[in-house]
LOFI-653533 format. One record per residue (C-alpha): residue number from 1; residue in three letters; x, y, z. Coordinates in steps of 0.02 Angstrom, whole numbers, plus 50000, padded with zeros to 5 digits. Example, Ala and Ser with C-alpha at 12.3 -4.5 7.8 and 13.67 -1.06 7.14 Angstrom:
2
nr:1 | rest:ALA | u:50615 | v:49775 | w:50390
nr:2 | rest:SER | u:50684 | v:49947 | w:50357
//
This chain:
247
nr:1 | rest:MET | u:50447 | v:54720 | w:52482
nr:2 | rest:LYS | u:50326 | v:54590 | w:52542
nr:3 | rest:LYS | u:50421 | v:54454 | w:52443
nr:4 | rest:ILE | u:50585 | v:54506 | w:52527
nr:5 | rest:LEU | u:50499 | v:54493 | w:52698
nr:6 | rest:TYR | u:50430 | v:54321 | w:52656
nr:7 | rest:ILE | u:50605 | v:54264 | w:52603
nr:8 | rest:LEU | u:50688 | v:54330 | w:52758
nr:9 | rest:LEU | u:50552 | v:54247 | w:52867
nr:10 | rest:LEU | u:50580 | v:54080 | w:52776
nr:11 | rest:VAL | u:50769 | v:54092 | w:52792
nr:12 | rest:SER | u:50753 | v:54134 | w:52982
nr:13 | rest:GLN | u:50637 | v:53988 | w:53011
nr:14 | rest:VAL | u:50756 | v:53867 | w:52923
nr:15 | rest:PHE | u:50904 | v:53938 | w:53023
nr:16 | rest:PHE | u:50815 | v:53923 | w:53192
nr:17 | rest:ALA | u:50748 | v:53749 | w:53149
nr:18 | rest:GLN | u:50921 | v:53691 | w:53103
nr:19 | rest:ASN | u:50989 | v:53771 | w:53261
nr:20 | rest:ASP | u:50859 | v:53679 | w:53370
nr:21 | rest:PHE | u:50899 | v:53513 | w:53281
nr:22 | rest:GLU | u:51084 | v:53533 | w:53322
nr:23 | rest:LYS | u:51039 | v:53579 | w:53500
nr:24 | rest:GLY | u:50933 | v:53422 | w:53515
nr:25 | rest:ASN | u:51082 | v:53321 | w:53454
nr:26 | rest:GLU | u:51194 | v:53397 | w:53584
nr:27 | rest:PHE | u:51070 | v:53365 | w:53721
nr:28 | rest:TYR | u:51053 | v:53185 | w:53666
nr:29 | rest:LYS | u:51241 | v:53160 | w:53668
nr:30 | rest:LYS | u:51246 | v:53224 | w:53847
nr:31 | rest:GLY | u:51105 | v:53108 | w:53898
nr:32 | rest:LYS | u:50980 | v:53250 | w:53922
nr:33 | rest:TYR | u:50843 | v:53162 | w:53828
nr:34 | rest:GLU | u:50698 | v:53269 | w:53887
nr:35 | rest:GLN | u:50784 | v:53428 | w:53831
nr:36 | rest:ALA | u:50827 | v:53341 | w:53667
nr:37 | rest:ILE | u:50643 | v:53300 | w:53640
nr:38 | rest:GLU | u:50593 | v:53482 | w:53675
nr:39 | rest:ALA | u:50721 | v:53544 | w:53549
nr:40 | rest:TYR | u:50667 | v:53419 | w:53416
nr:41 | rest:ASN | u:50484 | v:53464 | w:53443
nr:42 | rest:SER | u:50530 | v:53646 | w:53414
nr:43 | rest:VAL | u:50588 | v:53595 | w:53241
nr:44 | rest:LEU | u:50424 | v:53509 | w:53210
nr:45 | rest:SER | u:50333 | v:53665 | w:53270
nr:46 | rest:ALA | u:50421 | v:53757 | w:53134
nr:47 | rest:LYS | u:50343 | v:53636 | w:53011
nr:48 | rest:LYS | u:50510 | v:53556 | w:52969
nr:49 | rest:GLN | u:50520 | v:53369 | w:52963
nr:50 | rest:SER | u:50639 | v:53232 | w:52909
nr:51 | rest:ALA | u:50669 | v:53049 | w:52935
nr:52 | rest:GLU | u:50825 | v:53090 | w:53037
nr:53 | rest:LEU | u:50724 | v:53206 | w:53151
nr:54 | rest:TYR | u:50591 | v:53079 | w:53189
nr:55 | rest:PHE | u:50726 | v:52944 | w:53211
nr:56 | rest:ASN | u:50815 | v:53052 | w:53339
nr:57 | rest:LEU | u:50650 | v:53086 | w:53429
nr:58 | rest:GLY | u:50615 | v:52899 | w:53431
nr:59 | rest:ASN | u:50786 | v:52865 | w:53507
nr:60 | rest:SER | u:50760 | v:52998 | w:53640
nr:61 | rest:TYR | u:50592 | v:52925 | w:53691
nr:62 | rest:TYR | u:50666 | v:52751 | w:53690
nr:63 | rest:LYS | u:50804 | v:52804 | w:53809
nr:64 | rest:LEU | u:50667 | v:52868 | w:53928
nr:65 | rest:SER | u:50572 | v:52701 | w:53912
nr:66 | rest:LYS | u:50426 | v:52785 | w:53831
nr:67 | rest:VAL | u:50373 | v:52646 | w:53717
nr:68 | rest:ALA | u:50223 | v:52722 | w:53622
nr:69 | rest:PRO | u:50306 | v:52888 | w:53573
nr:70 | rest:ALA | u:50469 | v:52795 | w:53524
nr:71 | rest:ILE | u:50374 | v:52674 | w:53409
nr:72 | rest:TYR | u:50264 | v:52815 | w:53343
nr:73 | rest:ASN | u:50417 | v:52917 | w:53289
nr:74 | rest:TYR | u:50508 | v:52771 | w:53216
nr:75 | rest:GLU | u:50353 | v:52737 | w:53112
nr:76 | rest:LYS | u:50349 | v:52919 | w:53060
nr:77 | rest:ALA | u:50531 | v:52907 | w:53007
nr:78 | rest:LEU | u:50496 | v:52750 | w:52904
nr:79 | rest:VAL | u:50358 | v:52844 | w:52810
nr:80 | rest:LEU | u:50492 | v:52965 | w:52745
nr:81 | rest:SER | u:50629 | v:52835 | w:52729
nr:82 | rest:PRO | u:50547 | v:52661 | w:52711
nr:83 | rest:ASN | u:50706 | v:52565 | w:52668
nr:84 | rest:ASP | u:50815 | v:52632 | w:52809
nr:85 | rest:LYS | u:50887 | v:52482 | w:52896
nr:86 | rest:GLU | u:50939 | v:52574 | w:53054
nr:87 | rest:ILE | u:50764 | v:52642 | w:53082
nr:88 | rest:GLN | u:50687 | v:52469 | w:53052
nr:89 | rest:ASN | u:50811 | v:52389 | w:53179
nr:90 | rest:ASN | u:50773 | v:52518 | w:53315
nr:91 | rest:LEU | u:50589 | v:52497 | w:53284
nr:92 | rest:ARG | u:50602 | v:52310 | w:53314
nr:93 | rest:PHE | u:50694 | v:52340 | w:53476
nr:94 | rest:ALA | u:50558 | v:52460 | w:53534
nr:95 | rest:GLN | u:50420 | v:52337 | w:53485
nr:96 | rest:LYS | u:50500 | v:52206 | w:53597
nr:97 | rest:ARG | u:50455 | v:52317 | w:53745
nr:98 | rest:THR | u:50267 | v:52311 | w:53708
nr:99 | rest:VAL | u:50148 | v:52201 | w:53810
nr:100 | rest:ASP | u:50038 | v:52139 | w:53670
nr:101 | rest:GLU | u:50099 | v:51999 | w:53556
nr:102 | rest:ILE | u:49990 | v:52013 | w:53406
nr:103 | rest:LYS | u:50027 | v:51892 | w:53268
nr:104 | rest:VAL | u:50053 | v:51953 | w:53089
nr:105 | rest:VAL | u:49946 | v:51857 | w:52969
nr:106 | rest:PRO | u:50044 | v:51853 | w:52804
nr:107 | rest:LYS | u:49957 | v:51885 | w:52640
nr:108 | rest:VAL | u:49948 | v:51741 | w:52519
nr:109 | rest:GLY | u:49914 | v:51712 | w:52332
nr:110 | rest:PHE | u:49926 | v:51834 | w:52191
nr:111 | rest:ASP | u:49900 | v:51988 | w:52301
nr:112 | rest:LYS | u:50055 | v:51942 | w:52403
nr:113 | rest:ILE | u:50157 | v:51924 | w:52243
nr:114 | rest:ILE | u:50103 | v:52094 | w:52183
nr:115 | rest:ARG | u:50130 | v:52177 | w:52350
nr:116 | rest:ASP | u:50301 | v:52101 | w:52375
nr:117 | rest:PHE | u:50355 | v:52160 | w:52203
nr:118 | rest:THR | u:50292 | v:52340 | w:52216
nr:119 | rest:ALA | u:50353 | v:52358 | w:52394
nr:120 | rest:MET | u:50533 | v:52345 | w:52335
nr:121 | rest:TYR | u:50534 | v:52532 | w:52300
nr:122 | rest:HIS | u:50442 | v:52690 | w:52358
nr:123 | rest:TYR | u:50317 | v:52755 | w:52231
nr:124 | rest:ASN | u:50427 | v:52904 | w:52196
nr:125 | rest:THR | u:50569 | v:52781 | w:52154
nr:126 | rest:TRP | u:50453 | v:52685 | w:52037
nr:127 | rest:ALA | u:50410 | v:52851 | w:51952
nr:128 | rest:TRP | u:50595 | v:52886 | w:51920
nr:129 | rest:ILE | u:50619 | v:52711 | w:51857
nr:130 | rest:SER | u:50479 | v:52735 | w:51730
nr:131 | rest:VAL | u:50565 | v:52896 | w:51672
nr:132 | rest:VAL | u:50726 | v:52801 | w:51643
nr:133 | rest:PHE | u:50639 | v:52667 | w:51546
nr:134 | rest:SER | u:50549 | v:52801 | w:51444
nr:135 | rest:ILE | u:50714 | v:52880 | w:51393
nr:136 | rest:LEU | u:50781 | v:52708 | w:51345
nr:137 | rest:PHE | u:50623 | v:52681 | w:51242
nr:138 | rest:LEU | u:50651 | v:52843 | w:51153
nr:139 | rest:GLY | u:50832 | v:52791 | w:51121
nr:140 | rest:CYS | u:50778 | v:52628 | w:51046
nr:141 | rest:PHE | u:50650 | v:52721 | w:50938
nr:142 | rest:LEU | u:50782 | v:52840 | w:50873
nr:143 | rest:GLY | u:50897 | v:52693 | w:50838
nr:144 | rest:TYR | u:50760 | v:52603 | w:50745
nr:145 | rest:TYR | u:50714 | v:52758 | w:50645
nr:146 | rest:PHE | u:50891 | v:52804 | w:50592
nr:147 | rest:SER | u:50966 | v:52629 | w:50575
nr:148 | rest:ALA | u:50998 | v:52570 | w:50397
nr:149 | rest:LEU | u:51034 | v:52387 | w:50434
nr:150 | rest:ALA | u:50888 | v:52265 | w:50447
nr:151 | rest:PHE | u:50969 | v:52171 | w:50593
nr:152 | rest:ASN | u:50989 | v:52332 | w:50693
nr:153 | rest:LYS | u:50810 | v:52385 | w:50655
nr:154 | rest:ARG | u:50745 | v:52218 | w:50722
nr:155 | rest:ALA | u:50856 | v:52234 | w:50879
nr:156 | rest:TYR | u:50795 | v:52411 | w:50912
nr:157 | rest:PHE | u:50616 | v:52363 | w:50879
nr:158 | rest:PHE | u:50631 | v:52225 | w:51004
nr:159 | rest:GLY | u:50711 | v:52346 | w:51126
nr:160 | rest:MET | u:50566 | v:52468 | w:51103
nr:161 | rest:PHE | u:50443 | v:52328 | w:51147
nr:162 | rest:VAL | u:50542 | v:52278 | w:51303
nr:163 | rest:MET | u:50561 | v:52460 | w:51361
nr:164 | rest:LEU | u:50378 | v:52497 | w:51333
nr:165 | rest:LEU | u:50329 | v:52344 | w:51436
nr:166 | rest:LEU | u:50446 | v:52400 | w:51576
nr:167 | rest:VAL | u:50373 | v:52576 | w:51570
nr:168 | rest:VAL | u:50199 | v:52504 | w:51591
nr:169 | rest:ILE | u:50254 | v:52393 | w:51736
nr:170 | rest:SER | u:50347 | v:52532 | w:51827
nr:171 | rest:VAL | u:50204 | v:52659 | w:51804
nr:172 | rest:ALA | u:50077 | v:52530 | w:51868
nr:173 | rest:SER | u:50192 | v:52491 | w:52015
nr:174 | rest:ALA | u:50205 | v:52676 | w:52059
nr:175 | rest:GLY | u:50017 | v:52693 | w:52052
nr:176 | rest:PHE | u:49987 | v:52538 | w:52157
nr:177 | rest:GLU | u:50113 | v:52594 | w:52288
nr:178 | rest:LYS | u:50044 | v:52770 | w:52298
nr:179 | rest:SER | u:49866 | v:52703 | w:52319
nr:180 | rest:TYR | u:49924 | v:52579 | w:52453
nr:181 | rest:PHE | u:50016 | v:52722 | w:52542
nr:182 | rest:LYS | u:49861 | v:52837 | w:52542
nr:183 | rest:ASN | u:49739 | v:52704 | w:52594
nr:184 | rest:GLU | u:49848 | v:52627 | w:52733
nr:185 | rest:ARG | u:49817 | v:52719 | w:52898
nr:186 | rest:PRO | u:49933 | v:52651 | w:53033
nr:187 | rest:ALA | u:49912 | v:52711 | w:53212
nr:188 | rest:ILE | u:49996 | v:52678 | w:53377
nr:189 | rest:VAL | u:49906 | v:52650 | w:53540
nr:190 | rest:PHE | u:49957 | v:52787 | w:53664
nr:191 | rest:SER | u:49844 | v:52741 | w:53810
nr:192 | rest:GLU | u:49924 | v:52630 | w:53941
nr:193 | rest:ILE | u:49781 | v:52511 | w:53922
nr:194 | rest:THR | u:49623 | v:52523 | w:53812
nr:195 | rest:GLU | u:49479 | v:52414 | w:53752
nr:196 | rest:VAL | u:49432 | v:52377 | w:53574
nr:197 | rest:ARG | u:49244 | v:52356 | w:53567
nr:198 | rest:SER | u:49122 | v:52271 | w:53451
nr:199 | rest:GLU | u:49026 | v:52433 | w:53422
nr:200 | rest:PRO | u:49070 | v:52619 | w:53422
nr:201 | rest:GLN | u:49002 | v:52646 | w:53596
nr:202 | rest:LYS | u:49056 | v:52606 | w:53774
nr:203 | rest:MET | u:48915 | v:52481 | w:53791
nr:204 | rest:GLY | u:48992 | v:52371 | w:53654
nr:205 | rest:ASN | u:49069 | v:52205 | w:53700
nr:206 | rest:THR | u:49257 | v:52199 | w:53727
nr:207 | rest:VAL | u:49343 | v:52118 | w:53581
nr:208 | rest:VAL | u:49520 | v:52134 | w:53641
nr:209 | rest:ILE | u:49620 | v:52236 | w:53765
nr:210 | rest:LEU | u:49771 | v:52330 | w:53699
nr:211 | rest:HIS | u:49918 | v:52414 | w:53782
nr:212 | rest:GLU | u:50029 | v:52561 | w:53735
nr:213 | rest:GLY | u:50141 | v:52540 | w:53584
nr:214 | rest:THR | u:50033 | v:52418 | w:53488
nr:215 | rest:LYS | u:50011 | v:52455 | w:53302
nr:216 | rest:VAL | u:49837 | v:52458 | w:53226
nr:217 | rest:PHE | u:49766 | v:52509 | w:53058
nr:218 | rest:VAL | u:49621 | v:52634 | w:53048
nr:219 | rest:LYS | u:49480 | v:52581 | w:52933
nr:220 | rest:GLU | u:49337 | v:52696 | w:52975
nr:221 | rest:THR | u:49289 | v:52842 | w:53090
nr:222 | rest:VAL | u:49120 | v:52871 | w:53176
nr:223 | rest:ASP | u:49108 | v:53017 | w:53296
nr:224 | rest:ASN | u:49244 | v:52991 | w:53427
nr:225 | rest:TRP | u:49271 | v:52809 | w:53381
nr:226 | rest:LYS | u:49389 | v:52733 | w:53252
nr:227 | rest:LYS | u:49368 | v:52556 | w:53177
nr:228 | rest:VAL | u:49536 | v:52474 | w:53180
nr:229 | rest:GLN | u:49612 | v:52314 | w:53118
nr:230 | rest:LEU | u:49753 | v:52223 | w:53207
nr:231 | rest:THR | u:49895 | v:52134 | w:53114
nr:232 | rest:ASP | u:49809 | v:51967 | w:53150
nr:233 | rest:GLY | u:49651 | v:52024 | w:53062
nr:234 | rest:THR | u:49548 | v:52062 | w:53219
nr:235 | rest:GLU | u:49435 | v:52214 | w:53200
nr:236 | rest:GLY | u:49343 | v:52324 | w:53322
nr:237 | rest:TRP | u:49310 | v:52502 | w:53380
nr:238 | rest:ILE | u:49428 | v:52604 | w:53486
nr:239 | rest:ASP | u:49417 | v:52775 | w:53564
nr:240 | rest:SER | u:49502 | v:52902 | w:53452
nr:241 | rest:ASN | u:49594 | v:52980 | w:53597
nr:242 | rest:ALA | u:49679 | v:52814 | w:53632
nr:243 | rest:ILE | u:49780 | v:52811 | w:53471
nr:244 | rest:GLN | u:49882 | v:52927 | w:53362
nr:245 | rest:GLU | u:49887 | v:52904 | w:53174
nr:246 | rest:VAL | u:50060 | v:52896 | w:53095
nr:247 | rest:LYS | u:50012 | v:52988 | w:52938
//
């Protein structure tokens, strides 16, 4: 009986969440962006999330000229769908409304080569690629085992070697991407204006002044302070209440 009640509860939650999502879309089409945001947040309250939901939330906030929430939700959408061109495009438009112009210092050397390669796909995609190469490896092994001709055996043996190498590369790429995803902690400044200090206290010297919508990366937490790094490499401490972490 309890299992049936749990199933009914789950089904009802999914139904109402979908209903609120559709309501949000209708409000958005009518230009009622605040009502749309309220409807979309109801979906999130039901612990349902998707790239489309965060994307629509970002669009709603963007229409209301609320830069920080718009960028925050676009970034949330990209976490779930990192290769979505439409989300990336809208994020760039929102970022143009920010006050701060922080340069992005590109990585160089071998680390950049590795990162550029593994960033081609999400770690889940790399995992599926490794599964495909594993199946191909098995196919080559069976071909080698059952083949009677020496030429075919050599060809299958070479294929086994290539597939095994590709399996190792894809598994390593999946591991690297997952580690990068877990360790990277992007956050968006929500305060209209806030100071990044040299120490985790208000008496610390001001390193830089940031405005809403600026993206930072959290490195460490001490009490109510977070050590952050900007895209230009600048580091300092910021009040935890001034930012919201994307993931």
